[in-house]
C-alpha positions, 0 to 999 in steps of 0.5 A: 500499500506503502508503495502504491501511496508513493506512487500516487505521490510521484504522479501528483494525485495526492495534495502536497501536504499528504506527499511526505507522509506518502514518502516515509511509508515507501521507504519503510515498504522498501525496508520491510521488501529488504528485510524479506529479501534478507531472510529468503527462509523466513526464519526470523518472525517477530511475533506479537499479538496483532489485531487484524482488524486495525492492521487491515484498517490502514489500508482503507482508502477509496479504491479499498474496501475494508470490512472487519467481523468481530475482533480477529487477533493473530499471533504474528509478525506485524511488518510480515503480515502488512507487507503480505497484506500491501502486495495482495492489495497491490496486485488487485489494484494492478489489476483492477480498479477497486479492491475489497478486503474481508476479515473474518474468523472461521473456527480456530483460524482468521481469514483475510480475503482480498477481492478485486474487479479485475480480469481474474487469472489464468487458472494455468499459471501459478501466481505464487511461483517465484518471479512469475508476473503478469503485469510486469512487476517483479513477480515477488509479490505473490510469492512473498505474501506465500511465503509469509502465510506459510511462515506464520503456520497459515496458507494463501490460496486463489479462490478459484471461480469465485465470479469476476476478478480474483479471490485471494484467502489468507488464512492464520491460525487465531491468537485465541487457538494458538495460545 
């Protein structure tokens, strides 16, 4: 999300007063990516209780709708989790114009679905493979998001045939299930 904000700032879409904040967010996002790439095994998680509703509400924007049911909490590395979600949102906005983030609990898991209004995903493409890109990007975003989900004992999947656009489902053990 920070990278998207920085792009908007660079293109003049943000008011001048918001541009310094956008630049700070972009730098923070770059540091997050550098940390992840320096640790390809994703073994250095710094777990803490994370209010997932609060974390996803930070992504709320004109093009990003957020819906949170209940008070979902996970035991996770907030930096890595924010990076995974930012990559999912950025992917959705790269291929569509609107993204919806839905958060809720399902059994012992917290489920986050990121849905876009783009053209959807070719079922023959492994979108989680490292370096795979359908939009001229680095091809690391979905791979990183998938790796982060697995490092937290969760999963990230592309939900097939769920209508127009793409729907990604991130499932993580809830903090109550982990403790």
